GUTI-969327 format. One record per residue: residue in one letter; x, y, z of N, C-alpha, C in turn. Coordinates in steps of 0.05 Angstrom, whole numbers, padded with zeros to 5 digits, always signed. Example, Ala and Ser with C-alpha at 12.3 -4.5 7.8 and 13.67 -1.06 7.14 Angstrom:
REM residues 2
A+00264-00114+00156+00246-00090+00156+00264-00066+00156S+00257-00045+00142+00273-00021+00143+00258+00001+00157
END
This chain:
REM residues 288
M+00338+00201+00308+00338+00176+00294+00362+00160+00302T+00357+00135+00309+00379+00117+00317+00379+00093+00297D+00400+00076+00300+00402+00053+00283+00380+00033+00287S+00365+00035+00310+00344+00017+00316+00319+00023+00301N+00316+00047+00289+00293+00053+00273+00293+00039+00247P+00270+00027+00239+00269+00013+00213+00274+00033+00190S+00282+00022+00168+00286+00038+00143+00271+00025+00120I+00257+00041+00104+00241+00031+00082+00249+00046+00057L+00255+00032+00035+00258+00043+00008+00231+00043-00005S+00221+00067-00010+00194+00070-00021+00195+00081-00050V+00187+00065-00070+00189+00072-00098+00161+00077-00108Q+00153+00102-00111+00125+00109-00119+00124+00135-00133S+00101+00143-00142+00096+00169-00153+00097+00191-00131S+00098+00215-00140+00099+00237-00121+00083+00261-00132V+00069+00276-00115+00056+00301-00124+00064+00323-00105A+00064+00348-00116+00070+00371-00100+00046+00379-00083F+00022+00379-00095-00002+00386-00081-00019+00361-00077G-00026+00355-00052-00042+00332-00045-00026+00309-00036H-00039+00285-00034-00028+00262-00022-00035+00237-00037V-00017+00228-00055-00019+00202-00067+00009+00191-00069G+00013+00166-00073+00039+00154-00077+00057+00159-00053N+00082+00167-00059+00100+00174-00038+00090+00198-00021S+00075+00215-00034+00064+00238-00019+00042+00230+00001A+00033+00205+00000+00014+00194+00019+00027+00174+00038A+00050+00163+00029+00063+00142+00044+00085+00151+00063V+00101+00171+00054+00125+00178+00069+00119+00190+00095F+00101+00210+00096+00096+00224+00121+00084+00205+00143P+00065+00188+00137+00055+00170+00157+00077+00152+00168L+00095+00142+00151+00116+00125+00160+00136+00140+00177Q+00142+00165+00170+00160+00181+00186+00147+00187+00214R+00121+00191+00214+00107+00196+00240+00109+00171+00258L+00112+00148+00246+00115+00123+00261+00144+00119+00270G+00162+00138+00263+00190+00136+00271+00206+00119+00252I+00197+00116+00227+00211+00100+00208+00226+00118+00189E+00251+00110+00183+00267+00124+00163+00258+00116+00135V+00251+00135+00119+00242+00129+00092+00261+00140+00071W+00267+00124+00051+00284+00133+00029+00265+00134+00004P+00252+00157-00001+00233+00158-00023+00247+00161-00050V+00239+00145-00068+00247+00146-00096+00222+00152-00113N+00221+00175-00125+00197+00183-00140+00199+00174-00169T+00177+00163-00179+00175+00154-00207+00164+00176-00225V+00148+00194-00213+00139+00218-00227+00140+00240-00206H+00140+00265-00215+00135+00287-00197+00116+00306-00210F+00090+00302-00204+00069+00318-00216+00060+00340-00197S+00047+00360-00209+00035+00381-00193+00013+00371-00175N-00002+00352-00184-00025+00341-00169-00031+00314-00182H-00049+00299-00169-00055+00272-00180-00073+00275-00205T-00073+00254-00220-00086+00255-00247-00116+00255-00246G-00127+00250-00222-00156+00250-00220-00168+00278-00224Y-00151+00299-00222-00161+00326-00227-00167+00331-00256G-00157+00313-00274-00161+00317-00302-00139+00331-00317S-00124+00347-00303-00100+00360-00315-00079+00362-00294W-00054+00361-00302-00031+00362-00284-00007+00369-00300R+00014+00377-00286+00040+00383-00299+00062+00369-00284G+00085+00366-00297+00108+00354-00284+00119+00331-00300P+00144+00322-00291+00159+00302-00306+00153+00274-00297I+00156+00256-00317+00156+00227-00312+00185+00218-00314L+00195+00205-00292+00222+00195-00293+00223+00169-00309S+00243+00166-00325+00246+00141-00339+00255+00119-00320A+00251+00094-00329+00260+00071-00312+00290+00073-00307G+00305+00083-00327+00334+00086-00324+00341+00107-00302D+00325+00129-00302+00330+00149-00282+00324+00138-00254V+00302+00124-00251+00295+00112-00225+00316+00093-00217A+00326+00076-00235+00347+00057-00229+00372+00071-00219E+00379+00094-00232+00403+00109-00224+00400+00119-00195V+00377+00130-00188+00373+00139-00161+00376+00117-00141I+00364+00094-00147+00366+00071-00128+00395+00062-00127H+00408+00061-00149+00436+00052-00150+00454+00071-00132G+00447+00097-00134+00462+00116-00117+00458+00111-00088I+00434+00104-00080+00429+00097-00052+00445+00071-00044E+00445+00052-00063+00460+00027-00057+00490+00033-00054E+00500+00052-00069+00528+00059-00067+00536+00071-00040R+00516+00081-00025+00522+00091+00001+00526+00068+00021G+00522+00043+00012+00527+00020+00029+00506+00016+00051V+00481+00025+00045+00461+00024+00066+00439+00002+00061F+00441-00013+00039+00421-00033+00034+00420-00054+00056G+00443-00059+00069+00444-00079+00091+00427-00071+00114R+00420-00046+00118+00402-00038+00139+00375-00028+00129C+00367-00036+00105+00341-00031+00095+00323-00054+00103D+00302-00047+00117+00284-00068+00128+00262-00076+00109A+00255-00058+00089+00233-00065+00071+00234-00047+00046V+00223-00058+00025+00218-00042+00001+00188-00041-00003L+00179-00017-00009+00150-00012-00014+00147-00001-00042S+00128-00013-00057+00122-00002-00084+00092+00001-00087G+00084+00020-00104+00056+00025-00110+00052+00025-00140Y+00040+00046-00151+00035+00049-00179+00061+00048-00194M+00063+00031-00214+00089+00026-00227+00092+00041-00254G+00070+00048-00267+00072+00062-00292+00075+00045-00316D+00096+00027-00317+00098+00009-00339+00115-00015-00330V+00117-00036-00346+00130-00061-00340+00160-00055-00336T+00172-00038-00352+00201-00033-00350+00207-00022-00322L+00191-00004-00312+00195+00006-00285+00191-00016-00264G+00171-00033-00269+00167-00056-00251+00191-00074-00249E+00205-00078-00271+00229-00094-00270+00251-00082-00253V+00253-00054-00254+00272-00041-00238+00265-00044-00208I+00240-00042-00202+00232-00045-00174+00238-00073-00164L+00231-00094-00179+00236-00121-00171+00266-00126-00168D+00282-00116-00186+00311-00119-00184+00322-00106-00159S+00311-00082-00153+00320-00067-00129+00312-00082-00103A+00288-00093-00103+00280-00109-00080+00298-00133-00076E+00306-00146-00098+00323-00169-00096+00351-00161-00086R+00361-00139-00095+00387-00130-00086+00386-00122-00056V+00365-00111-00048+00362-00105-00019+00362-00131-00003R+00348-00151-00013+00347-00177+00002+00374-00191+00002R+00389-00187-00019+00416-00199-00019+00434-00186+00003A+00430-00160+00006+00445-00145+00027+00434-00151+00055N+00408-00155+00057+00395-00159+00083+00374-00181+00079P+00380-00207+00083+00361-00228+00077+00335-00226+00094A+00335-00210+00115+00311-00207+00132+00292-00186+00120A+00301-00171+00101+00285-00149+00089+00261-00161+00075I+00238-00146+00075+00214-00155+00061+00206-00136+00040Y+00191-00146+00021+00180-00129-00001+00150-00128+00001C+00139-00104+00002+00111-00100+00004+00102-00087-00023C+00085-00102-00037+00075-00093-00063+00046-00085-00061D+00040-00060-00066+00013-00050-00069+00007-00052-00099P-00008-00072-00108-00011-00077-00136-00032-00058-00149V-00025-00033-00151-00044-00013-00161-00050-00018-00190M-00075-00024-00196-00084-00030-00224-00110-00017-00231G-00128-00015-00211-00155-00005-00217-00173-00009-00193D-00199-00004-00197-00219-00008-00176-00246-00013-00189V-00266-00018-00172-00292-00026-00182-00304-00004-00199S-00300+00021-00191-00314+00042-00205-00302+00049-00233T-00276+00044-00236-00262+00051-00260-00253+00028-00277G-00251+00004-00266-00238-00018-00280-00208-00013-00280F-00194-00025-00298-00165-00021-00300-00158+00007-00310Y-00138+00019-00298-00130+00046-00308-00099+00046-00312V-00086+00023-00315-00058+00021-00319-00052+00013-00348R-00027+00016-00356-00019+00009-00383-00022-00020-00389E-00024-00026-00414-00026-00054-00423-00001-00070-00414G-00006-00093-00404+00015-00111-00395+00020-00109-00365L+00013-00087-00353+00018-00085-00324+00002-00104-00306P-00025-00107-00312-00039-00127-00296-00026-00154-00296E-00018-00164-00319-00005-00190-00321+00022-00190-00307F+00037-00167-00308+00062-00166-00294+00058-00167-00264M+00037-00153-00254+00031-00154-00226+00025-00182-00218R+00007-00195-00233-00002-00222-00226+00021-00243-00227D+00037-00241-00248+00056-00263-00253+00084-00258-00241R+00091-00232-00236+00118-00226-00228+00119-00211-00201A+00105-00189-00199+00108-00171-00176+00097-00184-00151V+00071-00191-00152+00059-00202-00128+00072-00228-00118P+00079-00247-00136+00093-00271-00127+00120-00265-00114A+00132-00243-00121+00158-00236-00108+00155-00222-00081A+00131-00214-00074+00126-00198-00050+00123-00216-00025H+00130-00204-00002+00124-00216+00024+00096-00208+00033I+00089-00183+00027+00063-00172+00033+00051-00160+00008A+00026-00167+00002+00011-00155-00021-00014-00142-00010T-00020-00118-00021-00043-00102-00009-00063-00093-00031P-00076-00112-00044-00096-00106-00064-00122-00095-00053N-00136-00079-00068-00164-00075-00062-00181-00098-00072Q-00207-00097-00068-00223-00119-00075-00222-00125-00105F-00224-00105-00121-00222-00108-00151-00196-00121-00159E-00174-00112-00147-00148-00123-00154-00145-00152-00144L-00156-00158-00120-00156-00185-00109-00171-00204-00128E-00193-00196-00138-00209-00213-00156-00193-00219-00182Y-00180-00198-00193-00163-00204-00217-00140-00222-00210L-00125-00215-00189-00101-00231-00183-00106-00260-00176S-00129-00265-00163-00136-00292-00155-00152-00307-00176G-00165-00291-00194-00183-00304-00213-00210-00311-00202D-00216-00303-00177-00241-00309-00164-00259-00285-00158R-00285-00287-00161-00303-00267-00153-00306-00268-00123V-00308-00245-00110-00311-00244-00081-00339-00233-00074G-00356-00251-00063-00383-00243-00056-00388-00242-00026D-00370-00253-00010-00373-00253+00019-00346-00256+00032I-00345-00255+00058-00320-00257+00073-00305-00283+00068A-00320-00305+00068-00307-00331+00063-00294-00331+00035G-00308-00319+00015-00296-00317-00011-00271-00300-00012A-00272-00278+00003-00248-00261+00004-00225-00274+00017V-00229-00290+00038-00208-00305+00052-00197-00326+00032A-00215-00340+00018-00206-00360+00000-00189-00348-00023A-00198-00325-00033-00183-00312-00055-00156-00303-00045A-00155-00292-00020-00130-00283-00009-00111-00306-00005N-00122-00329+00004-00104-00352+00008-00094-00363-00019K-00111-00361-00039-00103-00369-00065-00080-00352-00075L-00082-00326-00069-00061-00307-00076-00036-00313-00060R-00039-00319-00034-00016-00325-00017-00001-00350-00028A-00015-00368-00040-00003-00392-00051+00017-00386-00073T+00014-00362-00085+00032-00354-00107+00058-00342-00097G+00058-00334-00071+00083-00323-00060+00081-00306-00035P+00062-00287-00034+00062-00269-00010+00054-00284+00015R+00068-00277+00037+00061-00290+00062+00036-00277+00074I+00032-00252+00069+00009-00237+00080-00005-00222+00057V-00032-00223+00058-00048-00207+00039-00066-00189+00055L-00063-00163+00050-00081-00143+00062-00101-00135+00040V-00126-00139+00045-00147-00131+00026-00160-00105+00035T-00158-00084+00020-00169-00059+00028-00195-00054+00012S-00212-00036+00022-00237-00028+00008-00254-00052+00002L-00258-00069+00022-00273-00095+00018-00302-00090+00024R-00319-00095+00004-00348-00094+00008-00358-00122+00003H-00375-00132+00020-00385-00159+00018-00403-00162-00007E-00418-00141-00013-00434-00140-00037-00430-00114-00052P-00431-00113-00078-00426-00089-00093-00444-00066-00084Q-00469-00072-00076-00488-00051-00069-00485-00041-00040E-00468-00054-00025-00466-00047+00003-00457-00018+00007T-00471-00003+00024-00465+00025+00028-00461+00033+00057S-00466+00014+00076-00465+00021+00104-00436+00019+00116G-00420+00002+00105-00393-00001+00117-00374-00012+00097I-00349-00012+00104-00327-00022+00087-00308-00038+00104G-00296-00058+00093-00279-00076+00108-00250-00075+00100M-00233-00084+00118-00204-00088+00112-00197-00115+00124L-00185-00132+00108-00181-00159+00115-00151-00166+00113A-00140-00178+00133-00112-00188+00133-00112-00218+00135V-00098-00231+00116-00097-00260+00115-00068-00269+00116A-00061-00286+00134-00034-00296+00137-00035-00326+00144E-00011-00338+00147-00011-00366+00155-00024-00371+00181E-00022-00351+00199-00033-00354+00226-00064-00352+00227G-00076-00341+00206-00105-00337+00206-00113-00314+00190A-00139-00306+00193-00150-00284+00178-00166-00266+00197W-00163-00240+00193-00177-00221+00211-00190-00199+00195L-00214-00191+00204-00230-00170+00190-00235-00147+00209V-00234-00123+00199-00243-00100+00214-00261-00084+00195R-00284-00074+00206-00303-00059+00190-00306-00031+00201T-00307-00012+00183-00311+00016+00191-00334+00027+00175P-00347+00049+00185-00369+00061+00170-00358+00072+00143L-00375+00072+00124-00369+00082+00097-00377+00111+00096L-00357+00129+00095-00362+00158+00095-00369+00168+00067P-00385+00189+00065-00395+00198+00038-00374+00216+00024I-00350+00206+00020-00329+00221+00006-00315+00202-00013E-00305+00214-00034-00288+00199-00053-00261+00213-00055V-00240+00200-00046-00213+00213-00046-00193+00193-00056S-00170+00204-00065-00148+00187-00074-00126+00187-00052G-00111+00165-00052-00088+00163-00034-00092+00146-00009C-00117+00138-00004-00122+00121+00020-00108+00094+00018G-00109+00082-00006-00096+00057-00010-00066+00059-00007D-00054+00080-00016-00025+00085-00013-00018+00087+00016A-00034+00103+00031-00029+00107+00059-00034+00081+00075S-00054+00065+00067-00060+00040+00081-00038+00021+00078A-00027+00018+00054-00004-00001+00050+00020+00007+00066A+00026+00033+00066+00049+00043+00082+00045+00039+00111L+00021+00045+00122+00017+00041+00151+00018+00012+00159F+00005-00005+00143+00005-00033+00150+00034-00044+00150L+00050-00036+00130+00078-00045+00130+00092-00034+00154G+00089-00009+00160+00103+00004+00182+00096-00010+00209H+00070-00015+00213+00062-00028+00238+00071-00057+00239Y+00070-00071+00216+00080-00098+00216+00109-00101+00222L+00125-00082+00211+00154-00082+00217+00159-00079+00247G+00142-00064+00261+00145-00059+00289+00139-00083+00306R+00118-00098+00299+00108-00120+00317+00108-00148+00304R+00109-00149+00278+00106-00175+00263+00080-00189+00271D+00059-00173+00275+00032-00183+00283+00012-00172+00263P+00003-00189+00244-00016-00180+00223-00042-00168+00235A-00053-00181+00256-00078-00171+00267-00074-00144+00280E-00053-00140+00294-00048-00114+00306-00042-00092+00285A-00027-00100+00265-00022-00081+00243-00048-00073+00229L-00066-00092+00226-00092-00087+00214-00108-00068+00231R-00110-00073+00257-00125-00056+00275-00116-00028+00275R-00090-00024+00277-00079+00003+00278-00082+00017+00251T-00078+00003+00229-00081+00015+00203-00110+00024+00198A-00129+00006+00203-00157+00013+00198-00166+00036+00215S-00158+00037+00240-00166+00059+00258-00155+00085+00249S-00129+00085+00240-00116+00109+00231-00129+00120+00205I-00134+00101+00187-00146+00109+00161-00173+00121+00165F-00189+00109+00183-00216+00120+00187-00214+00148+00199A-00196+00152+00218-00192+00178+00230-00184+00199+00209I-00167+00191+00191-00158+00208+00169-00182+00215+00151L-00198+00195+00145-00221+00201+00128-00243+00218+00143E-00245+00214+00168-00263+00232+00184-00254+00261+00183A-00228+00265+00186-00217+00292+00184-00220+00303+00156T-00218+00286+00136-00221+00294+00108-00250+00303+00104A-00269+00287+00113-00297+00295+00110-00304+00320+00125A-00292+00324+00148-00298+00348+00164-00286+00373+00149A-00265+00369+00134-00253+00391+00119-00267+00396+00092G-00287+00380+00086-00302+00383+00060-00292+00366+00038G-00277+00345+00044-00267+00327+00023-00242+00338+00010G-00238+00330-00015-00213+00338-00029-00191+00318-00024E-00168+00329-00017-00145+00312-00010-00147+00301+00018I-00136+00277+00022-00137+00264+00048-00122+00282+00069A-00134+00284+00092-00123+00303+00113-00102+00290+00130L-00079+00283+00117-00058+00270+00132-00047+00288+00154I-00043+00314+00149-00031+00331+00169-00050+00336+00192A-00075+00342+00186-00095+00347+00207-00099+00322+00225A-00096+00299+00214-00102+00274+00229-00076+00260+00237Q-00054+00274+00238-00029+00260+00242-00026+00248+00270E-00039+00258+00290-00038+00245+00316-00051+00217+00316A-00071+00214+00298-00084+00187+00296-00066+00168+00282I-00045+00177+00267-00026+00159+00256-00009+00146+00278V+00000+00163+00297+00017+00154+00318+00002+00139+00339S-00022+00149+00346-00038+00137+00367-00066+00133+00357P-00072+00113+00341-00099+00110+00329-00119+00105+00351P-00143+00117+00347-00164+00113+00368-00173+00084+00369E-00180+00075+00393-00188+00047+00397-00218+00045+00391T-00225+00044+00366-00253+00046+00359-00264+00020+00346F-00249+00007+00330-00259-00015+00313-00246-00041+00320P-00262-00061+00329-00250-00086+00336-00242-00103+00312V-00221-00118+00316-00212-00137+00296-00223-00164+00303V-00237-00177+00283-00251-00202+00288-00236-00224+00272R-00230-00246+00285-00218-00268+00271-00239-00282+00255V-00235-00286+00229-00255-00299+00211-00245-00325+00199A-00221-00333+00205-00211-00359+00195-00186-00367+00211
END
């Protein structure tokens, strides 16, 4: 590791078994050669989708103390980005936004990537009361990059998304609140669509779409890994279309490996070569 390698402060949940939150984001970023400073907001035995889990929830004060300790090492000036995912509650969200601001004061070129984890089409909202409004009014406007899924995009923009043009319009409406780039994950043109799934990147320079087959598995952690990979690739090239291409190809390879293993947790380790060198499978199409 040299000083030329980017560094990311990643504030997310963590699990011992499986891959969600930091447990889905840190390894892919490290495989890209990025230095990651993970700050865990919880440390559970496994993700909550299993129905039962064990482990501690860190208080907002504890998380702030860990971040403050990193700051005391004098390294915020070489932090290139802050990445956040599931926040737990508004108090923790305030700690994350304050930390991102302090990083930017030390390094004005640093960017904040907010994965506004709130819910999805199948479950609706699954976060605490007040968090959707905090994401909409505070966290996403403070971000340089926002990575909502389609359900989250519709809430944040206030618009229903029925086609690609609608998705681009909703993403641009969201960009008008603050983020320079919006990455939309898990994009389906129609709710009943089963043949494929899209990933859309919208920036000032334009909008690009990549579509991959929809595999017959349901897993957690893909959104966390997608946000991390997109941020990592964007830091390297500052090219939204290229970051989209590499991210979508890597995520599909990870899901293929997961399906081959029988589902369950995403197969980050088995598919790690696809993180570094994603297969050239899916074209990126400019749509605006």
